[in-house]
C-alpha positions as CSV (number, residue, x, y, z in Angstrom):
1,X,3.0,32.9,-23.1
2,X,0.8,33.7,-19.3
3,X,1.3,33.1,-15.7
4,X,-0.2,29.9,-14.0
5,X,-0.5,29.7,-10.7
6,X,0.6,25.9,-10.0
7,X,0.3,23.2,-7.2
8,X,1.8,20.4,-7.0
9,X,3.8,17.8,-4.8
10,X,7.4,16.3,-4.9
11,X,8.4,12.3,-4.5
12,X,8.7,12.5,-0.3
13,X,4.5,14.9,-0.9
14,X,6.2,17.9,-0.1
15,X,2.9,20.2,-1.4
16,X,4.4,24.1,-2.9
17,X,2.7,26.2,-5.0
18,X,4.4,28.4,-7.5
19,X,4.7,31.6,-10.3
20,X,4.9,29.3,-13.3
21,X,5.1,30.7,-17.5
22,X,3.4,28.5,-20.2
23,X,1.8,28.7,-23.3
24,X,-1.0,26.9,-21.9
25,X,-2.4,25.0,-18.6
26,X,-1.5,21.7,-20.1
27,X,2.5,22.3,-21.3
28,X,3.7,23.5,-17.8
29,X,1.5,20.5,-16.6
30,X,3.2,18.4,-18.6
31,X,7.0,20.0,-17.8
32,X,6.4,19.0,-14.0
33,X,4.3,15.8,-14.9
34,X,7.9,14.5,-17.0
35,X,9.8,16.0,-14.3
36,X,8.2,13.8,-11.4
37,X,6.5,16.1,-9.6
38,X,2.0,15.2,-9.0
39,X,0.6,17.7,-10.1
40,X,-2.3,18.9,-7.8
41,X,-4.0,21.8,-9.8
42,X,-2.9,24.6,-12.8
43,X,-5.0,27.8,-12.4
44,X,-4.5,31.1,-14.4
45,X,-3.1,33.9,-12.1
46,X,-5.7,36.3,-11.1
47,X,-8.5,33.7,-11.4
48,X,-10.8,34.2,-9.1
49,X,-13.4,31.7,-9.2
50,X,-16.3,33.4,-9.4
51,X,-18.7,31.5,-10.9
52,X,-22.1,30.8,-8.9
53,X,-22.6,27.0,-7.4
54,X,-25.1,24.7,-9.1
55,X,-27.0,22.7,-7.3
56,X,-26.1,19.4,-5.9
57,X,-29.3,18.4,-7.5
58,X,-28.8,18.9,-10.5
59,X,-24.7,18.6,-10.4
60,X,-25.8,14.8,-9.5
61,X,-28.1,14.0,-12.7
62,X,-25.5,15.1,-14.6
63,X,-23.0,13.4,-13.1
64,X,-24.9,10.6,-14.2
65,X,-26.0,11.0,-17.3
66,X,-22.4,12.0,-18.4
67,X,-21.4,8.5,-16.6
68,X,-23.8,6.8,-18.3
69,X,-22.5,8.4,-22.1
70,X,-19.3,7.6,-21.2
71,X,-19.6,4.0,-20.0
72,X,-21.2,3.8,-23.5
73,X,-18.6,4.9,-25.7
74,X,-19.2,8.0,-26.1
75,X,-16.2,10.1,-25.7
76,X,-15.5,12.8,-23.3
77,X,-15.9,16.1,-26.0
78,X,-18.9,15.0,-27.5
79,X,-20.6,13.5,-24.3
80,X,-20.0,17.4,-22.2
81,X,-21.6,19.2,-25.2
82,X,-24.0,17.3,-25.5
83,X,-25.1,17.6,-22.0
84,X,-24.4,21.0,-22.2
85,X,-27.4,21.5,-25.1
86,X,-30.1,19.7,-22.7
87,X,-29.4,22.1,-19.5
88,X,-32.3,24.4,-18.2
89,X,-30.0,26.3,-16.4
90,X,-28.2,28.4,-18.4
91,X,-25.8,30.0,-16.1
92,X,-25.0,25.5,-15.7
93,X,-24.8,25.1,-20.0
94,X,-22.8,27.9,-20.3
95,X,-20.2,26.9,-17.8
96,X,-20.8,23.1,-19.5
97,X,-19.8,25.0,-22.7
98,X,-16.4,26.7,-21.5
99,X,-15.6,23.1,-20.5
100,X,-15.8,21.7,-23.8
101,X,-14.1,24.3,-25.3
102,X,-11.1,24.3,-23.1
103,X,-11.2,20.5,-23.4
104,X,-12.0,21.3,-27.5
105,X,-8.5,23.7,-27.0
106,X,-6.0,21.0,-25.2
107,X,-6.6,21.1,-21.7
108,X,-7.5,18.2,-19.6
109,X,-11.5,17.6,-18.0
110,X,-9.9,18.3,-14.7
111,X,-8.5,21.6,-15.7
112,X,-11.5,22.3,-17.8
113,X,-13.8,21.9,-15.1
114,X,-11.3,24.0,-12.6
115,X,-11.3,26.1,-14.4
116,X,-14.7,27.3,-14.1
117,X,-14.4,28.1,-10.2
118,X,-17.9,26.7,-9.4
119,X,-17.5,23.0,-8.6
120,X,-16.9,21.8,-6.0
121,X,-12.9,20.9,-5.6
122,X,-13.2,16.4,-4.4
123,X,-15.0,17.0,-8.2
124,X,-12.1,17.8,-10.0
125,X,-8.8,16.9,-7.9
126,X,-11.1,12.9,-8.2
127,X,-11.7,13.5,-12.5
128,X,-7.6,14.4,-11.9
129,X,-7.5,10.9,-10.2
130,X,-8.8,9.1,-12.8
131,X,-7.2,10.8,-15.4
132,X,-3.8,9.6,-14.0
133,X,-5.0,6.2,-13.0
134,X,-6.7,5.4,-16.6
135,X,-9.8,4.7,-14.7
136,X,-12.0,7.9,-15.0
137,X,-15.0,5.0,-15.0
138,X,-14.9,4.1,-11.7
139,X,-14.0,7.6,-10.0
140,X,-16.8,9.0,-11.7
141,X,-18.2,6.3,-10.3
142,X,-17.4,6.5,-6.6
143,X,-17.9,10.7,-6.9
144,X,-21.4,8.9,-7.2
145,X,-22.2,7.0,-4.5
146,X,-20.5,9.8,-1.8
147,X,-22.9,13.1,-3.4
148,X,-25.9,10.6,-3.4
149,X,-24.6,9.4,0.1
150,X,-24.6,13.3,1.2
151,X,-27.2,14.6,0.1
152,X,-29.2,12.0,0.6
153,X,-28.1,12.7,4.9
154,X,-28.5,16.0,4.3
155,X,-32.2,15.5,3.6
156,X,-32.7,13.4,6.4
157,X,-31.2,16.4,9.0
158,X,-33.0,19.6,6.8
159,X,-36.4,17.4,7.4
160,X,-35.3,17.3,11.2
161,X,-34.7,20.5,11.5
162,X,-38.0,21.2,9.9
163,X,-40.5,21.2,12.8
164,X,-38.7,22.8,15.4
165,X,-37.5,24.9,12.8
166,X,-41.5,25.8,12.2
167,X,-42.4,25.9,15.4
168,X,-40.6,29.1,16.3
169,X,-41.7,30.7,13.9
170,X,-45.3,30.2,14.9
171,X,-44.0,31.3,18.4
172,X,-42.6,34.7,17.3
173,X,-44.9,34.9,15.2
174,X,-47.6,34.8,17.7
175,X,-46.4,37.2,19.7
176,X,-46.1,39.9,16.8
177,X,-49.7,39.4,16.0
178,X,-50.6,39.6,19.9
179,X,-48.5,42.8,21.4
180,X,-49.1,44.3,17.9
181,X,-53.1,43.9,16.8
182,X,-54.7,42.5,20.4
183,X,-52.7,44.1,22.8
184,X,-53.8,47.8,21.4
185,X,-57.1,47.0,20.9
186,X,-57.6,46.2,25.1
187,X,-56.2,49.4,25.8
188,X,-58.1,51.7,23.7
189,X,-60.9,49.7,25.7
190,X,-59.7,50.4,29.0
191,X,-58.9,53.9,28.5
192,X,-62.7,54.6,28.0
193,X,-63.2,52.5,30.7
194,X,-60.6,54.3,32.4
195,X,-59.6,52.6,36.6
196,X,-56.8,51.5,38.1
197,X,-55.1,48.5,36.2
198,X,-53.1,45.8,37.6
199,X,-49.3,46.2,37.1
200,X,-49.0,42.8,34.9
201,X,-51.5,44.3,32.5
202,X,-50.2,48.1,32.7
203,X,-46.1,46.1,31.8
204,X,-47.8,44.3,28.6
205,X,-49.8,47.5,27.3
206,X,-46.8,49.6,27.6
207,X,-44.3,47.3,26.0
208,X,-47.7,46.9,23.2
209,X,-47.8,50.7,22.7
210,X,-43.8,51.1,23.0
211,X,-43.5,48.5,19.3
212,X,-46.6,50.1,17.6
213,X,-44.6,52.5,18.2
214,X,-40.9,52.2,17.5
215,X,-41.7,48.8,15.2
216,X,-41.1,51.3,11.7
217,X,-37.8,52.6,13.1
218,X,-36.6,48.8,15.0
219,X,-37.2,46.8,11.3
220,X,-33.7,49.1,9.6
221,X,-32.1,48.8,12.5
222,X,-32.5,45.5,13.2
223,X,-31.9,45.0,9.2
224,X,-28.6,46.8,10.0
225,X,-27.6,45.0,12.3
226,X,-28.3,41.6,10.3
227,X,-26.7,42.7,7.7
228,X,-23.6,43.6,10.1
229,X,-23.3,40.3,11.5
230,X,-23.8,38.7,8.2
231,X,-20.6,40.4,7.1
232,X,-18.9,40.3,10.1
233,X,-19.2,36.4,9.9
234,X,-17.6,36.6,6.1
235,X,-14.8,37.8,7.7
236,X,-11.9,35.3,9.4
237,X,-12.1,36.7,13.1
238,X,-15.7,36.5,12.5
239,X,-16.4,33.0,11.3
240,X,-13.8,31.8,14.0
241,X,-15.4,33.2,16.4
242,X,-19.0,31.7,14.9
243,X,-17.0,28.5,14.7
244,X,-16.0,28.5,18.5
245,X,-18.5,29.8,19.6
246,X,-20.9,26.5,17.9
247,X,-18.1,23.9,18.6
248,X,-18.8,24.7,22.2
249,X,-22.7,24.7,22.0
250,X,-23.9,22.2,24.8
251,X,-25.1,19.3,23.0
252,X,-25.0,20.6,19.8
253,X,-20.9,21.7,20.1
254,X,-20.2,17.8,20.0
255,X,-23.1,16.7,16.7
256,X,-21.2,19.7,14.6
257,X,-18.2,17.9,15.2
258,X,-19.8,14.6,14.5
259,X,-21.1,15.7,11.6
260,X,-17.7,17.3,10.5
261,X,-15.8,14.1,10.7
262,X,-18.2,12.0,8.8
263,X,-18.4,14.1,5.8
264,X,-14.5,14.3,6.3
265,X,-13.9,10.1,6.5
266,X,-16.2,10.1,3.8
267,X,-14.6,12.8,1.0
268,X,-10.6,11.0,2.1
269,X,-12.3,8.0,1.9
270,X,-13.4,8.6,-1.7
271,X,-10.1,10.0,-2.7
272,X,-7.9,7.5,-1.8
273,X,-10.1,5.0,-3.0
274,X,-9.7,7.2,-6.6
275,X,-5.8,6.9,-6.6
276,X,-5.4,10.0,-5.3
277,X,-1.5,9.9,-2.8
278,X,-2.1,10.6,0.5
279,X,-1.2,13.9,1.0
280,X,-3.0,15.5,-1.4
281,X,-6.3,13.5,-1.1
282,X,-5.8,14.8,2.9
283,X,-5.8,18.3,1.9
284,X,-8.6,18.6,-0.2
285,X,-10.6,16.2,2.2
286,X,-9.3,19.0,4.7
287,X,-11.2,21.7,2.8
288,X,-14.7,20.1,2.5
289,X,-15.1,20.6,6.0
290,X,-18.3,23.6,6.6
291,X,-16.0,24.3,10.6
292,X,-13.0,26.8,10.0
293,X,-11.0,24.8,13.0
294,X,-12.0,22.2,12.3
295,X,-10.5,22.6,8.9
296,X,-7.4,24.3,10.0
297,X,-6.8,21.1,12.9
298,X,-7.1,18.9,9.4
299,X,-4.2,21.1,7.5
300,X,-2.3,21.1,10.4
301,X,-1.5,16.9,9.7
302,X,-0.3,17.5,6.9
303,X,2.7,18.5,7.8
304,X,2.7,14.6,10.1
305,X,1.7,12.9,7.0
306,X,4.6,14.2,5.0
307,X,7.1,13.1,7.7
308,X,5.7,9.0,7.2
309,X,3.6,9.6,10.3
310,X,0.3,7.7,11.0
311,X,-2.6,9.5,10.2
312,X,-4.6,8.5,13.1
313,X,-1.6,9.8,14.8
314,X,-1.7,13.1,13.2
315,X,-5.3,13.3,13.5
316,X,-5.3,12.2,17.3
317,X,-2.5,15.5,18.2
318,X,-5.1,17.4,16.3
319,X,-6.9,17.1,19.9
320,X,-10.6,17.4,17.7
321,X,-11.3,14.0,16.0
322,X,-13.3,11.5,19.7
323,X,-10.9,8.8,20.3
324,X,-13.6,6.3,18.0
325,X,-12.1,7.7,14.8
326,X,-8.4,8.1,15.5
327,X,-9.7,4.6,17.1
328,X,-11.1,3.1,14.0
329,X,-8.8,5.1,11.6
330,X,-5.0,3.1,13.0
331,X,-6.8,-0.2,12.3
332,X,-7.6,0.6,8.8
333,X,-3.8,1.4,8.8
334,X,-2.5,-1.5,10.3
335,X,-5.0,-3.8,8.0
336,X,-4.2,-1.6,5.3
337,X,-7.7,-1.6,4.3
338,X,-8.0,2.8,5.1
339,X,-10.5,3.5,2.8
340,X,-12.7,0.8,4.0
341,X,-12.4,2.2,7.5
342,X,-12.9,5.3,6.4
343,X,-15.9,4.2,5.1
344,X,-17.2,2.7,8.4
345,X,-16.1,5.9,10.1
346,X,-18.3,7.5,8.4
347,X,-21.3,5.8,8.0
348,X,-20.9,5.4,12.3
349,X,-20.8,9.2,12.8
350,X,-23.5,10.1,10.3
351,X,-25.9,7.3,12.4
352,X,-24.7,8.4,15.7
353,X,-25.1,12.2,14.4
354,X,-28.9,11.5,13.2
355,X,-29.9,9.8,16.9
356,X,-28.1,12.6,18.6
357,X,-30.3,15.0,16.4
358,X,-33.3,13.4,17.0
359,X,-33.1,13.3,20.6
360,X,-32.0,16.4,21.2
361,X,-34.6,17.9,19.1
362,X,-37.6,15.4,20.6
363,X,-36.1,17.3,23.4
364,X,-36.4,20.7,22.7
365,X,-40.1,20.0,20.8
366,X,-41.8,20.7,24.2
367,X,-40.1,23.1,25.3
368,X,-41.2,25.3,22.9
369,X,-44.7,24.3,23.2
370,X,-44.1,24.8,26.5
371,X,-43.0,28.5,25.7
372,X,-45.7,29.2,23.3
373,X,-47.9,27.8,25.9
374,X,-46.3,30.1,28.8
375,X,-46.2,33.2,26.2
376,X,-50.0,32.9,25.2
377,X,-51.6,32.6,28.7
378,X,-49.2,35.4,30.0
379,X,-50.5,38.0,27.7
380,X,-54.3,36.5,27.8
381,X,-54.2,36.9,31.5
382,X,-52.7,40.0,31.9
383,X,-55.7,41.3,29.0
384,X,-58.3,39.7,30.5
385,X,-57.2,40.2,34.8
386,X,-59.2,43.4,34.2
387,X,-62.4,42.1,33.2
388,X,-62.6,39.6,35.9
389,X,-61.7,42.4,38.0
390,X,-64.2,44.7,37.1
391,X,-66.7,42.1,37.3
392,X,-65.6,40.8,41.3
393,X,-66.7,44.4,41.7
394,X,-70.0,44.2,40.2
395,X,-70.3,41.6,42.2
396,X,-69.4,42.9,45.8
397,X,-71.1,46.4,44.9
398,X,-74.3,44.9,43.5
399,X,-74.6,42.9,46.9
């Protein structure tokens, strides 16, 4: 007998988490299912899920192949074994082999994938919905469509950020090069010439000398500070603080909120279309949100939905979701087409995020170029100002 942590919902949708003893996860799942509970997940106690997450692109290809084999009539276990042998990623291959072994011993595919710890929660949840409804092919097809859209949108955002990021790197690199190599050379030249230097030139030379003198000490200090900030960002207080700052940023804060709303709406739509009950779907969708504060707000709405209140009212009460999103969800609930309306919400906000981000970056790019120009021009003026002064002095002396 082994101990398992089981998460389940009763007939009213109230979620519970219990520690139970059973011979296997499947036996425990069947016991509570027959008692009228909706079993959300069963995990061996102490399992932390530290497996390395598989890349989204590779996981997308695997699921496309998996769906093709199932549609061709290949049973799940032989299909998984076949795909495991063809994987070039050894870590992913080991995970699939473990999944196959667990299914061979009687576990369901959703349990076997969930036990690995490196797969998205929405994937194992949709697999469970497919198993319960008997429409695994349809569920996998919806998941693939969801991931394709999400991946395409993510790539568009990455492409939009690439050029501004490149400009910032160029500005920093150019400044370091000028301060480290160019300014000290001029300093040696002016030491040989002698004479009084302009204040701007003296400040720049002092900056260059200090930069060279302390750079070897500054690098490890910066590395330690960066590591400390990274460790702090992994804590609850640090992550919440960073998230709060991110949400309050002008322009980009609202873009971040809209992106999270789009991700939530598309995830929830996929789960509902797969046959998952509203409360477990809402909780899983909340886990797909990157922002801790928004995820916490969504989780707080679960209580209201469990009590029978409409989802739109529950989300409106969080004061996080835009009014347009809650209004569209309210229309979807009143017409009985909530999954379709959630897809519309996702599409609308994804397009809005893309438009707003493009507009914001189109303003930032010239600002970066202007800053780059000002930095370079200021350094050049500071370096060549003494030469101009010497030239003018020589001309005056010649007269």
